[in-house]
OpenMM code with the backbone's topology and positions (N, CA, C; nanometers):
from openmm import Vec3, app, unit

residues = "MET PRO LYS LEU LYS SER ILE CYS VAL TYR CYS GLY SER SER ASN GLU VAL LYS PRO ALA TYR ILE GLU LEU ALA ARG ALA LEU GLY ARG SER LEU ALA GLN GLN ASP LEU LYS LEU VAL TYR GLY GLY GLY GLY VAL GLY LEU MET GLY ALA CYS ALA ARG ALA VAL HIS GLU ALA GLY GLY GLU VAL LEU GLY ILE MET PRO LYS PHE LEU LEU GLN LYS GLU ARG ILE PHE GLU ASP VAL GLU HIS ARG ILE VAL ASP ASP MET HIS THR ARG LYS GLN MET MET PHE ASP GLU SER ASP ALA PHE ILE VAL LEU PRO GLY GLY ILE GLY THR LEU GLU GLU ALA VAL GLU MET LEU SER TRP ALA ARG LEU GLY LEU HIS ALA LYS PRO MET ALA PHE LEU ASP GLU ASP GLY PHE TRP SER PRO PHE PHE GLU LEU MET ASP HIS ILE ILE ASP GLY LYS PHE THR PRO GLU GLU PHE ARG ALA CYS LEU VAL HIS GLU LYS THR PRO GLU GLY ALA LEU SER ALA LEU ARG ASP ARG VAL ILE VAL MET ASP SER".split()
positions = [
    Vec3(2.5247, 0.4899, 0.9866),
    Vec3(2.5409, 0.5093, 0.8380),
    Vec3(2.4718, 0.4267, 0.8102),
    Vec3(2.3547, 0.4601, 0.6427),
    Vec3(2.2404, 0.3747, 0.6207),
    Vec3(2.3046, 0.2618, 0.5847),
    Vec3(2.2215, 0.1323, 0.5928),
    Vec3(2.2887, 0.0050, 0.5076),
    Vec3(2.1892, -0.0609, 0.3977),
    Vec3(2.2476, -0.1058, 0.3238),
    Vec3(2.1087, -0.1715, 0.2207),
    Vec3(2.1134, -0.3008, 0.3033),
    Vec3(1.9406, -0.3318, 0.3231),
    Vec3(1.9106, -0.4754, 0.3586),
    Vec3(1.8424, -0.5588, 0.2679),
    Vec3(1.7670, -0.5191, 0.1877),
    Vec3(1.6954, -0.5529, 0.0662),
    Vec3(1.6712, -0.4892, -0.0856),
    Vec3(1.6827, -0.5536, -0.1725),
    Vec3(1.6786, -0.5173, -0.3094),
    Vec3(1.5445, -0.5764, -0.3544),
    Vec3(1.4999, -0.4481, -0.4263),
    Vec3(1.3888, -0.5167, -0.5064),
    Vec3(1.4411, -0.5040, -0.6632),
    Vec3(1.4100, -0.6581, -0.7214),
    Vec3(1.4638, -0.6438, -0.8545),
    Vec3(1.3626, -0.6819, -0.9742),
    Vec3(1.3545, -0.5663, -1.0274),
    Vec3(1.2386, -0.5882, -1.1427),
    Vec3(1.3244, -0.6414, -1.3129),
    Vec3(1.2495, -0.7514, -1.3355),
    Vec3(1.3193, -0.8015, -1.4665),
    Vec3(1.2075, -0.8932, -1.5022),
    Vec3(1.2292, -0.9332, -1.6275),
    Vec3(1.1058, -1.0067, -1.7436),
    Vec3(1.1067, -1.1486, -1.6746),
    Vec3(1.0032, -1.1913, -1.7131),
    Vec3(0.9391, -1.3349, -1.6956),
    Vec3(0.9290, -1.4231, -1.8083),
    Vec3(0.9993, -1.3837, -1.8972),
    Vec3(1.0244, -1.4807, -1.9947),
    Vec3(1.1108, -1.5585, -2.0229),
    Vec3(1.0955, -1.6849, -2.0953),
    Vec3(1.1796, -1.7902, -2.1156),
    Vec3(1.2762, -1.8339, -2.1901),
    Vec3(1.2091, -1.6913, -2.3125),
    Vec3(1.2435, -1.6913, -2.4904),
    Vec3(1.3674, -1.6220, -2.4930),
    Vec3(1.4374, -1.5857, -2.3511),
    Vec3(1.5309, -1.4839, -2.4148),
    Vec3(1.6438, -1.5288, -2.4364),
    Vec3(1.7580, -1.4074, -2.4438),
    Vec3(1.9351, -1.4866, -2.4477),
    Vec3(1.9380, -1.5756, -2.3181),
    Vec3(2.0200, -1.6567, -2.3233),
    Vec3(2.0667, -1.7361, -2.2194),
    Vec3(2.1617, -1.6218, -2.1452),
    Vec3(2.2233, -1.5788, -2.1860),
    Vec3(2.2887, -1.4589, -2.0816),
    Vec3(2.2343, -1.3922, -2.0043),
    Vec3(2.1335, -1.3647, -2.0601),
    Vec3(2.0045, -1.3021, -1.9364),
    Vec3(1.9650, -1.3907, -1.8425),
    Vec3(1.9710, -1.5063, -1.8609),
    Vec3(1.8963, -1.5703, -1.7628),
    Vec3(2.0001, -1.6183, -1.6562),
    Vec3(2.1550, -1.6069, -1.7004),
    Vec3(2.2840, -1.6519, -1.6067),
    Vec3(2.3159, -1.4638, -1.5506),
    Vec3(2.2706, -1.3937, -1.5999),
    Vec3(2.2808, -1.2420, -1.5264),
    Vec3(2.1779, -1.2760, -1.4061),
    Vec3(2.0684, -1.2984, -1.4564),
    Vec3(1.9804, -1.2682, -1.3189),
    Vec3(2.0391, -1.3887, -1.2068),
    Vec3(2.0725, -1.4881, -1.2503),
    Vec3(2.1129, -1.6354, -1.1840),
    Vec3(2.2701, -1.5545, -1.1038),
    Vec3(2.3458, -1.4461, -1.1592),
    Vec3(2.4563, -1.4229, -1.0728),
    Vec3(2.4327, -1.3070, -1.0235),
    Vec3(2.3536, -1.1992, -1.0185),
    Vec3(2.2728, -1.1099, -0.9187),
    Vec3(2.2109, -1.1944, -0.7997),
    Vec3(2.1208, -1.2937, -0.8232),
    Vec3(2.0658, -1.3707, -0.7341),
    Vec3(2.2248, -1.4396, -0.6150),
    Vec3(2.2787, -1.4670, -0.6816),
    Vec3(2.4071, -1.5479, -0.6089),
    Vec3(2.4910, -1.4366, -0.5123),
    Vec3(2.5170, -1.3503, -0.5815),
    Vec3(2.5478, -1.1702, -0.5461),
    Vec3(2.4628, -1.1213, -0.4320),
    Vec3(2.3402, -1.1338, -0.4368),
    Vec3(2.2783, -1.0630, -0.3064),
    Vec3(2.2948, -1.1667, -0.1743),
    Vec3(2.3022, -1.3324, -0.2079),
    Vec3(2.2817, -1.3879, -0.0939),
    Vec3(2.3907, -1.3897, -0.0446),
    Vec3(2.5208, -1.3776, -0.1273),
    Vec3(2.6694, -1.3538, -0.0776),
    Vec3(2.6737, -1.2253, 0.0284),
    Vec3(2.6143, -1.1181, -0.0190),
    Vec3(2.5963, -0.9726, 0.0150),
    Vec3(2.4936, -0.9647, 0.1722),
    Vec3(2.4307, -1.0402, 0.1986),
    Vec3(2.3451, -1.0779, 0.2480),
    Vec3(2.2258, -1.0056, 0.2776),
    Vec3(2.1935, -0.9955, 0.1032),
    Vec3(2.0805, -0.8810, 0.0853),
    Vec3(1.9730, -0.9794, 0.0637),
    Vec3(1.8534, -0.9460, 0.1110),
    Vec3(1.6983, -0.9992, 0.0799),
    Vec3(1.6451, -0.9804, -0.0468),
    Vec3(1.5936, -1.0344, -0.1368),
    Vec3(1.5459, -1.0499, -0.2735),
    Vec3(1.3963, -1.0093, -0.2530),
    Vec3(1.3541, -0.8683, -0.2987),
    Vec3(1.2169, -0.8763, -0.3188),
    Vec3(1.1874, -0.8758, -0.4542),
    Vec3(1.1035, -0.9682, -0.5384),
    Vec3(1.0591, -0.9224, -0.6877),
    Vec3(0.9348, -0.9721, -0.6683),
    Vec3(0.8920, -0.9600, -0.7630),
    Vec3(0.7768, -1.0069, -0.8542),
    Vec3(0.6914, -1.1128, -0.7938),
    Vec3(0.7806, -1.2630, -0.7263),
    Vec3(0.6899, -1.3743, -0.6991),
    Vec3(0.7234, -1.4712, -0.8362),
    Vec3(0.7473, -1.4746, -0.9496),
    Vec3(0.7308, -1.5758, -1.0420),
    Vec3(0.8419, -1.6528, -1.0483),
    Vec3(0.7846, -1.7844, -1.0638),
    Vec3(0.9270, -1.8889, -1.1126),
    Vec3(0.9899, -1.8868, -1.2512),
    Vec3(0.9622, -1.8006, -1.3445),
    Vec3(0.9606, -1.7892, -1.4557),
    Vec3(1.0525, -1.7052, -1.5053),
    Vec3(1.1396, -1.7163, -1.6060),
    Vec3(1.2225, -1.6203, -1.6798),
    Vec3(1.3318, -1.5613, -1.5694),
    Vec3(1.3656, -1.4645, -1.6178),
    Vec3(1.4563, -1.3899, -1.5272),
    Vec3(1.4590, -1.3885, -1.4092),
    Vec3(1.2974, -1.3846, -1.3576),
    Vec3(1.2355, -1.3498, -1.2029),
    Vec3(1.2561, -1.4854, -1.1362),
    Vec3(1.2870, -1.6097, -1.2113),
    Vec3(1.2678, -1.7554, -1.1741),
    Vec3(1.4306, -1.7667, -1.1372),
    Vec3(1.5061, -1.7400, -1.2299),
    Vec3(1.6448, -1.7443, -1.2381),
    Vec3(1.7171, -1.6846, -1.1167),
    Vec3(1.6711, -1.5803, -1.0900),
    Vec3(1.7321, -1.4848, -0.9880),
    Vec3(1.6430, -1.5211, -0.8238),
    Vec3(1.5911, -1.5872, -0.8430),
    Vec3(1.4909, -1.5938, -0.7089),
    Vec3(1.5627, -1.7613, -0.6591),
    Vec3(1.5789, -1.8267, -0.7299),
    Vec3(1.6177, -1.9724, -0.7120),
    Vec3(1.7781, -1.9667, -0.6842),
    Vec3(1.8313, -1.8658, -0.7776),
    Vec3(1.9949, -1.8473, -0.6667),
    Vec3(1.9991, -1.8000, -0.5788),
    Vec3(1.9207, -1.7148, -0.5410),
    Vec3(1.9452, -1.6314, -0.4403),
    Vec3(1.9067, -1.7724, -0.2965),
    Vec3(1.7840, -1.8139, -0.3514),
    Vec3(1.7395, -1.9124, -0.2375),
    Vec3(1.8359, -2.0446, -0.2423),
    Vec3(1.8843, -2.0950, -0.3843),
    Vec3(1.9942, -2.2097, -0.3593),
    Vec3(2.1412, -2.1634, -0.2749),
    Vec3(2.1829, -2.0118, -0.2707),
    Vec3(2.2757, -1.9649, -0.2184),
    Vec3(2.2657, -1.9649, -0.0592),
    Vec3(2.1503, -1.9853, -0.0391),
    Vec3(2.1357, -1.9688, 0.1721),
    Vec3(2.0349, -1.8228, 0.1922),
    Vec3(2.0076, -1.7417, 0.0426),
    Vec3(1.9956, -1.5808, 0.0982),
    Vec3(1.8141, -1.6112, 0.1263),
    Vec3(1.7750, -1.4837, 0.1418),
    Vec3(1.6404, -1.4436, 0.1635),
    Vec3(1.5594, -1.3955, 0.0353),
    Vec3(1.4166, -1.4638, 0.0044),
    Vec3(1.3430, -1.4387, -0.0804),
    Vec3(1.1884, -1.3750, -0.0412),
    Vec3(1.1704, -1.2465, -0.0927),
    Vec3(0.9889, -1.2690, -0.0824),
    Vec3(0.9560, -1.2215, -0.2350),
    Vec3(0.8474, -1.2729, -0.2445),
    Vec3(0.7857, -1.2827, -0.3750),
    Vec3(0.6644, -1.2343, -0.3374),
    Vec3(0.6254, -1.1516, -0.4215),
    Vec3(0.5129, -1.0896, -0.4403),
    Vec3(0.4240, -1.0576, -0.5446),
    Vec3(0.3052, -1.1284, -0.5387),
    Vec3(0.2423, -1.1767, -0.7076),
    Vec3(0.0921, -1.1973, -0.7116),
    Vec3(0.0418, -1.0421, -0.7274),
    Vec3(-0.1045, -1.0343, -0.7704),
    Vec3(-0.1666, -1.1751, -0.8047),
    Vec3(-0.3184, -1.2299, -0.7526),
    Vec3(-0.3704, -1.2955, -0.7828),
    Vec3(-0.3944, -1.3708, -0.9309),
    Vec3(-0.4102, -1.2445, -1.0401),
    Vec3(-0.4561, -1.2938, -1.1446),
    Vec3(-0.3019, -1.3020, -1.2499),
    Vec3(-0.2074, -1.3160, -1.2000),
    Vec3(-0.0857, -1.3499, -1.2452),
    Vec3(0.0203, -1.5052, -1.2214),
    Vec3(-0.1203, -1.5653, -1.1314),
    Vec3(-0.0542, -1.7184, -1.0621),
    Vec3(-0.0256, -1.8122, -1.1706),
    Vec3(-0.1320, -1.8036, -1.2724),
    Vec3(-0.0877, -1.9014, -1.3587),
    Vec3(0.0333, -1.8617, -1.4612),
    Vec3(0.0039, -1.7716, -1.5008),
    Vec3(0.0905, -1.6998, -1.6134),
    Vec3(0.2909, -1.7194, -1.5574),
    Vec3(0.3125, -1.6233, -1.4582),
    Vec3(0.4347, -1.6209, -1.3897),
    Vec3(0.4422, -1.7346, -1.2611),
    Vec3(0.3606, -1.8346, -1.2634),
    Vec3(0.3725, -1.9438, -1.1884),
    Vec3(0.4406, -1.9322, -1.0852),
    Vec3(0.4283, -1.8547, -0.9590),
    Vec3(0.4976, -1.8289, -0.8352),
    Vec3(0.5802, -1.9418, -0.7803),
    Vec3(0.7276, -1.8807, -0.7187),
    Vec3(0.8130, -2.0016, -0.6998),
    Vec3(0.7600, -2.0154, -0.5787),
    Vec3(0.7417, -2.1556, -0.5497),
    Vec3(0.6839, -2.1855, -0.4203),
    Vec3(0.7720, -2.2051, -0.2794),
    Vec3(0.8867, -2.2357, -0.3246),
    Vec3(1.0260, -2.2368, -0.2260),
    Vec3(1.0577, -2.1484, -0.1545),
    Vec3(0.9856, -2.0163, -0.1337),
    Vec3(1.0187, -1.8935, -0.0854),
    Vec3(0.9188, -1.8197, -0.0185),
    Vec3(0.9145, -1.7669, 0.0599),
    Vec3(0.8377, -1.6682, 0.1260),
    Vec3(0.7645, -1.5895, 0.0024),
    Vec3(0.5828, -1.5641, -0.0025),
    Vec3(0.5377, -1.5153, -0.0819),
    Vec3(0.4670, -1.4692, -0.0563),
    Vec3(0.3676, -1.3486, -0.0652),
    Vec3(0.2792, -1.2895, -0.0603),
    Vec3(0.1321, -1.2808, -0.1905),
    Vec3(0.0322, -1.2819, -0.1516),
    Vec3(-0.0626, -1.2976, -0.2767),
    Vec3(-0.1490, -1.1564, -0.2691),
    Vec3(-0.1481, -1.0511, -0.3785),
    Vec3(-0.1877, -0.9861, -0.3232),
    Vec3(-0.3050, -0.9599, -0.4338),
    Vec3(-0.3838, -0.8576, -0.4095),
    Vec3(-0.5408, -0.8499, -0.5408),
    Vec3(-0.4894, -0.7974, -0.6464),
    Vec3(-0.4178, -0.6809, -0.6500),
    Vec3(-0.3295, -0.6280, -0.7914),
    Vec3(-0.2772, -0.5671, -0.7876),
    Vec3(-0.1862, -0.5035, -0.9286),
    Vec3(-0.0637, -0.4650, -0.9587),
    Vec3(-0.0386, -0.3505, -0.8681),
    Vec3(-0.1229, -0.2483, -0.8379),
    Vec3(-0.1149, -0.1388, -0.7381),
    Vec3(-0.0555, -0.1814, -0.6103),
    Vec3(-0.1074, -0.2679, -0.5207),
    Vec3(-0.0812, -0.3157, -0.4316),
    Vec3(0.0882, -0.3981, -0.4366),
    Vec3(0.1020, -0.5040, -0.5542),
    Vec3(0.2353, -0.5541, -0.5531),
    Vec3(0.3345, -0.4672, -0.5664),
    Vec3(0.2894, -0.3325, -0.6419),
    Vec3(0.4124, -0.2560, -0.6730),
    Vec3(0.4570, -0.1799, -0.5259),
    Vec3(0.3208, -0.1414, -0.4879),
    Vec3(0.3363, -0.0691, -0.3575),
    Vec3(0.4321, -0.1651, -0.2266),
    Vec3(0.3890, -0.2920, -0.2331),
    Vec3(0.4842, -0.3747, -0.1355),
    Vec3(0.6118, -0.3720, -0.1427),
    Vec3(0.6581, -0.4214, -0.2854),
    Vec3(0.7751, -0.4264, -0.3373),
    Vec3(0.8653, -0.3321, -0.2809),
    Vec3(0.8313, -0.1684, -0.3213),
    Vec3(0.8725, -0.0246, -0.2817),
    Vec3(0.8616, -0.0374, -0.1085),
    Vec3(0.7597, -0.0486, -0.0525),
    Vec3(0.8023, -0.0532, 0.0944),
    Vec3(0.8894, -0.1418, 0.1755),
    Vec3(0.9383, -0.2774, 0.1015),
    Vec3(1.0241, -0.4020, 0.1757),
    Vec3(1.1429, -0.3622, 0.1096),
    Vec3(1.1837, -0.2841, 0.0476),
    Vec3(1.3027, -0.2827, -0.0355),
    Vec3(1.3537, -0.1496, 0.0337),
    Vec3(1.5196, -0.1526, 0.0063),
    Vec3(1.5946, -0.0020, 0.0259),
    Vec3(1.6462, 0.0551, -0.1081),
    Vec3(1.6465, -0.0597, -0.1884),
    Vec3(1.7045, 0.0411, -0.3403),
    Vec3(1.6586, -0.0936, -0.4337),
    Vec3(1.6846, -0.0309, -0.5771),
    Vec3(1.5937, -0.1363, -0.7036),
    Vec3(1.7174, -0.1664, -0.8062),
    Vec3(1.7159, -0.2776, -0.8486),
    Vec3(1.7852, -0.3096, -0.9708),
    Vec3(1.7171, -0.3726, -1.0831),
    Vec3(1.7529, -0.3198, -1.1925),
    Vec3(1.6361, -0.3502, -1.3548),
    Vec3(1.7090, -0.4137, -1.4050),
    Vec3(1.7080, -0.5877, -1.4099),
    Vec3(1.7466, -0.6023, -1.5144),
    Vec3(1.6615, -0.6495, -1.6553),
    Vec3(1.7251, -0.6937, -1.7664),
    Vec3(1.6785, -0.6748, -1.8852),
    Vec3(1.4985, -0.7343, -1.9070),
    Vec3(1.4502, -0.6613, -1.9392),
    Vec3(1.3083, -0.7139, -1.9492),
    Vec3(1.2036, -0.6486, -2.0557),
    Vec3(1.0395, -0.6402, -2.0233),
    Vec3(1.0052, -0.5785, -2.1436),
    Vec3(0.9079, -0.4925, -2.0687),
    Vec3(0.7935, -0.4761, -2.1032),
    Vec3(0.7288, -0.3211, -2.1127),
    Vec3(0.6884, -0.3062, -1.9622),
    Vec3(0.6556, -0.4397, -1.8794),
    Vec3(0.6101, -0.4596, -1.7232),
    Vec3(0.7378, -0.4121, -1.6510),
    Vec3(0.8602, -0.4616, -1.6954),
    Vec3(0.9837, -0.4291, -1.5972),
    Vec3(1.0059, -0.3032, -1.6240),
    Vec3(1.0013, -0.2269, -1.7742),
    Vec3(1.0147, -0.0933, -1.7719),
    Vec3(0.9135, 0.0222, -1.7054),
    Vec3(0.7922, -0.0347, -1.7217),
    Vec3(0.6945, 0.0056, -1.6214),
    Vec3(0.7285, 0.0564, -1.4916),
    Vec3(0.7511, -0.0753, -1.4513),
    Vec3(0.7845, -0.0470, -1.2790),
    Vec3(0.9120, 0.0480, -1.2696),
    Vec3(1.0044, 0.0214, -1.3133),
    Vec3(1.1408, 0.1072, -1.3191),
    Vec3(1.1006, 0.2511, -1.3493),
    Vec3(1.0485, 0.2840, -1.4451),
    Vec3(1.0152, 0.4389, -1.4347),
    Vec3(0.8949, 0.4928, -1.3422),
    Vec3(0.8112, 0.3948, -1.2871),
    Vec3(0.7209, 0.4487, -1.1949),
    Vec3(0.8125, 0.4965, -1.1063),
    Vec3(0.9266, 0.4170, -1.0068),
    Vec3(0.9796, 0.4620, -0.9436),
    Vec3(1.0756, 0.5665, -0.9114),
    Vec3(1.1386, 0.6121, -1.0855),
    Vec3(1.1832, 0.6810, -1.0867),
    Vec3(1.0988, 0.8045, -1.0896),
    Vec3(0.9790, 0.8048, -1.1437),
    Vec3(0.8834, 0.9110, -1.1515),
    Vec3(0.8595, 0.9450, -0.9799),
    Vec3(0.8703, 0.8277, -0.8953),
    Vec3(0.8190, 0.8769, -0.7325),
    Vec3(0.9820, 0.9808, -0.7221),
    Vec3(1.0516, 0.9136, -0.7449),
    Vec3(1.1907, 0.9941, -0.6977),
    Vec3(1.1905, 1.1294, -0.7283),
    Vec3(1.1508, 1.1478, -0.8882),
    Vec3(1.1511, 1.2780, -0.9556),
    Vec3(1.0584, 1.3813, -0.8673),
    Vec3(0.9460, 1.3384, -0.8112),
    Vec3(0.8580, 1.3785, -0.7502),
    Vec3(0.8766, 1.4289, -0.6229),
    Vec3(0.9810, 1.3804, -0.5427),
    Vec3(1.0452, 1.3713, -0.4075),
    Vec3(0.9582, 1.2668, -0.3200),
    Vec3(0.9095, 1.1607, -0.3633),
    Vec3(0.8213, 1.0612, -0.2893),
    Vec3(0.9381, 1.0220, -0.2038),
    Vec3(1.0430, 0.9286, -0.2859),
    Vec3(1.1569, 0.8523, -0.2186),
    Vec3(1.2601, 0.9352, -0.2284),
    Vec3(1.4078, 0.8520, -0.1839),
    Vec3(1.5122, 0.8658, -0.2505),
    Vec3(1.6068, 0.7174, -0.2211),
    Vec3(1.5291, 0.6140, -0.2863),
    Vec3(1.6166, 0.4923, -0.2891),
    Vec3(1.6200, 0.4601, -0.4300),
    Vec3(1.7880, 0.4331, -0.4174),
    Vec3(1.8567, 0.4419, -0.5500),
    Vec3(1.8186, 0.3006, -0.6488),
    Vec3(1.8640, 0.3445, -0.7754),
    Vec3(1.8119, 0.2269, -0.8283),
    Vec3(1.9297, 0.2164, -0.9831),
    Vec3(1.9906, 0.0923, -0.9943),
    Vec3(2.1101, 0.0586, -1.0771),
    Vec3(2.0001, -0.0257, -1.1946),
    Vec3(2.0605, 0.0221, -1.3199),
    Vec3(2.0132, -0.1031, -1.4424),
    Vec3(2.1257, -0.1834, -1.4580),
    Vec3(2.1037, -0.2747, -1.4989),
    Vec3(2.1951, -0.3844, -1.5017),
    Vec3(2.2166, -0.4721, -1.6008),
    Vec3(2.3136, -0.4166, -1.7092),
    Vec3(2.2832, -0.5537, -1.8177),
    Vec3(2.4128, -0.5386, -1.8804),
    Vec3(2.5104, -0.6969, -1.9245),
    Vec3(2.6459, -0.6793, -1.9857),
    Vec3(2.6579, -0.6352, -2.1327),
    Vec3(2.5922, -0.6072, -2.1974),
    Vec3(2.5401, -0.5773, -2.3407),
    Vec3(2.4847, -0.4642, -2.3940),
    Vec3(2.4570, -0.3825, -2.3055),
    Vec3(2.3803, -0.2512, -2.3669),
    Vec3(2.2603, -0.2693, -2.3713),
    Vec3(2.1757, -0.3468, -2.3210),
    Vec3(2.0372, -0.3762, -2.2981),
    Vec3(1.9397, -0.2558, -2.2827),
    Vec3(2.0156, -0.1756, -2.1490),
    Vec3(1.9271, -0.0623, -2.1109),
    Vec3(1.9878, 0.0512, -2.1882),
    Vec3(2.0961, 0.0733, -2.2884),
    Vec3(2.1481, 0.1813, -2.3367),
    Vec3(2.0451, 0.2823, -2.3750),
    Vec3(1.9475, 0.2292, -2.4558),
    Vec3(1.8780, 0.3436, -2.5438),
    Vec3(1.7533, 0.4092, -2.4476),
    Vec3(1.7542, 0.3003, -2.3700),
    Vec3(1.6782, 0.3685, -2.2492),
    Vec3(1.7679, 0.5150, -2.1608),
    Vec3(1.8798, 0.4666, -2.1510),
    Vec3(1.9755, 0.5943, -2.1047),
    Vec3(1.9690, 0.6954, -2.1979),
    Vec3(1.9983, 0.6784, -2.3416),
    Vec3(2.0023, 0.8035, -2.4382),
    Vec3(1.8601, 0.8099, -2.4184),
    Vec3(1.7736, 0.7825, -2.4371),
    Vec3(1.6268, 0.8598, -2.4128),
    Vec3(1.5766, 0.9481, -2.2520),
    Vec3(1.6604, 0.9240, -2.1551),
    Vec3(1.6938, 0.9806, -2.0394),
    Vec3(1.7612, 1.1366, -2.0607),
    Vec3(1.8979, 1.0819, -2.1640),
    Vec3(1.9546, 1.2341, -2.1630),
    Vec3(1.8901, 1.3132, -2.2417),
    Vec3(1.8244, 1.2792, -2.3835),
    Vec3(1.7315, 1.3728, -2.4558),
    Vec3(1.6329, 1.3988, -2.3376),
    Vec3(1.6002, 1.3679, -2.2641),
    Vec3(1.4822, 1.4507, -2.1669),
    Vec3(1.5761, 1.5510, -2.0900),
    Vec3(1.6373, 1.4932, -1.9982),
    Vec3(1.7283, 1.6044, -1.9461),
    Vec3(1.7723, 1.7295, -2.0431),
    Vec3(1.8564, 1.6846, -2.1259),
    Vec3(1.8928, 1.7867, -2.2496),
    Vec3(1.7981, 1.8785, -2.2714),
    Vec3(1.6324, 1.8423, -2.2721),
    Vec3(1.5461, 1.9067, -2.3556),
    Vec3(1.5084, 1.9771, -2.2399),
    Vec3(1.5240, 1.9629, -2.0950),
    Vec3(1.5101, 2.0605, -1.9981),
    Vec3(1.3418, 2.0024, -1.9592),
    Vec3(1.3224, 1.8749, -1.9622),
    Vec3(1.1900, 1.8462, -1.9115),
    Vec3(1.2466, 1.7756, -1.7884),
    Vec3(1.3628, 1.7270, -1.7529),
    Vec3(1.4027, 1.7072, -1.6102),
    Vec3(1.5470, 1.7557, -1.5876),
    Vec3(1.5225, 1.7722, -1.4654),
    Vec3(1.6793, 1.8842, -1.4361),
    Vec3(1.8177, 1.7493, -1.4535),
    Vec3(1.8964, 1.8467, -1.4784),
    Vec3(2.0366, 1.7999, -1.4793),
    Vec3(2.0632, 1.6960, -1.3570),
    Vec3(2.0791, 1.7312, -1.2432),
    Vec3(2.0972, 1.6894, -1.0927),
    Vec3(2.0224, 1.5168, -1.1154),
    Vec3(1.9021, 1.5050, -1.2063),
    Vec3(1.8353, 1.3540, -1.2328),
    Vec3(1.8984, 1.2422, -1.2174),
    Vec3(2.0266, 1.3042, -1.3054),
    Vec3(2.1485, 1.1872, -1.3735),
    Vec3(2.1904, 1.0952, -1.2843),
    Vec3(2.2378, 1.1931, -1.1779),
    Vec3(2.2870, 1.0713, -1.0491),
    Vec3(2.1638, 0.9688, -0.9916),
    Vec3(2.0571, 0.9854, -1.0384),
    Vec3(1.9637, 0.8737, -0.9995),
    Vec3(1.9459, 0.7430, -1.1061),
    Vec3(2.0390, 0.7492, -1.2175),
    Vec3(2.0215, 0.6789, -1.3402),
    Vec3(2.1875, 0.5966, -1.3187),
    Vec3(2.1905, 0.5009, -1.2792),
    Vec3(2.3362, 0.4250, -1.2814),
    Vec3(2.3254, 0.2857, -1.3738),
    Vec3(2.4415, 0.3097, -1.4346),
    Vec3(2.4200, 0.1799, -1.5117),
    Vec3(2.5339, 0.0760, -1.5138),
    Vec3(2.5062, -0.0394, -1.4550),
    Vec3(2.6003, -0.1399, -1.4133),
    Vec3(2.6535, -0.2311, -1.5275),
    Vec3(2.7627, -0.2879, -1.5351),
    Vec3(2.7584, -0.4583, -1.5887),
    Vec3(2.7909, -0.5228, -1.5458),
    Vec3(2.7890, -0.5525, -1.3793),
    Vec3(2.8219, -0.6522, -1.2868),
    Vec3(2.7551, -0.6161, -1.1906),
    Vec3(2.6880, -0.7672, -1.1346),
    Vec3(2.5750, -0.7316, -0.9873),
    Vec3(2.7085, -0.6871, -0.8947),
    Vec3(2.8094, -0.7261, -0.9074),
    Vec3(2.9050, -0.6440, -0.7884),
    Vec3(2.9014, -0.4807, -0.8151),
    Vec3(2.9228, -0.4552, -0.9452),
    Vec3(2.9223, -0.2941, -0.9752),
    Vec3(2.7688, -0.2679, -0.9067),
    Vec3(2.6881, -0.3031, -0.9625),
    Vec3(2.5471, -0.2022, -0.9371),
    Vec3(2.4975, -0.2221, -0.7613),
    Vec3(2.5481, -0.3230, -0.7178),
    Vec3(2.4922, -0.3102, -0.5748),
    Vec3(2.6253, -0.2509, -0.5208),
    Vec3(2.7362, -0.1926, -0.5393),
    Vec3(2.8405, -0.1153, -0.5016),
    Vec3(2.7878, 0.0307, -0.5100),
    Vec3(2.7171, 0.0499, -0.6688),
    Vec3(2.6629, 0.1840, -0.6787),
    Vec3(2.5561, 0.2615, -0.5966),
    Vec3(2.4528, 0.1323, -0.5929),
    Vec3(2.3649, 0.1535, -0.4711),
    Vec3(2.4199, 0.1755, -0.3252),
    Vec3(2.4877, 0.1164, -0.2692),
    Vec3(2.5580, 0.1479, -0.1511),
    Vec3(2.5923, 0.2655, -0.1253),
    Vec3(2.6533, 0.3161, -0.2550),
    Vec3(2.7262, 0.4632, -0.2538),
    Vec3(2.6186, 0.5752, -0.2745),
    Vec3(2.5046, 0.5429, -0.3351),
    Vec3(2.3982, 0.6324, -0.3420),
    Vec3(2.3029, 0.6479, -0.2072),
    Vec3(2.3027, 0.5044, -0.1326),
    Vec3(2.1964, 0.5047, 0.0113),
    Vec3(2.2578, 0.5777, 0.1005),
    Vec3(2.4240, 0.5979, 0.1354),
    Vec3(2.4990, 0.6985, 0.1749),
    Vec3(2.4790, 0.8116, 0.1458),
    Vec3(2.5027, 0.8520, 0.0242),
    Vec3(2.4956, 0.9886, -0.0155),
    Vec3(2.3250, 1.0689, -0.0005),
    Vec3(2.2219, 0.9609, -0.0573),
    Vec3(2.0857, 1.0148, -0.0465),
    Vec3(2.0679, 1.0727, 0.0856),
    Vec3(2.1022, 0.9881, 0.1806),
    Vec3(2.0674, 0.9638, 0.3437),
    Vec3(2.1250, 1.0418, 0.4223),
    Vec3(2.2573, 1.1077, 0.3677),
    Vec3(2.3174, 1.1880, 0.4416),
    Vec3(2.2730, 1.3642, 0.4545),
] * unit.nanometer
topology = app.Topology()
chain = topology.addChain("A")
for resn in residues:
    res = topology.addResidue(resn, chain)
    for name in ("N", "CA", "C"):
        topology.addAtom(name, app.Element.getBySymbol(name[0]), res)
């Protein structure tokens, strides 16, 4: 039976967000460590990225940060964990993909959305079958799911693609949904 070993987390790098988003990132980090799941993320020490990575690390979990050189100053690498410095965003995204069994998307901005949509696009093209869960407690991602429903209803994407779109309110719910989908997609 397939088993999740590592989760790529896409999330915001801003410290100026609602404190509840930072706490959600921390809660996810603690859940990852408790369930012995390695965190693979963008490498930053700020915003939701930093909060999630610190929580995993403080709970004794494994973390891999992947940071392109040009973001070292802006996203301030979290030095306490393993990290790899790469040349560009393409290499970062490919390495994050390669190192992960599934994805969780926390609240974030354009960069977070772009990373998530690229992985959904790769799935749609049949390049992978790794599951993805969007995690929020307040409906942050609801407009995205409305847009996806609109795209599917408009016949631009097949109905069965809805199975790729998981929307959860708790870290435990997101991790459970990912485990269920790894088993289904790999069988």
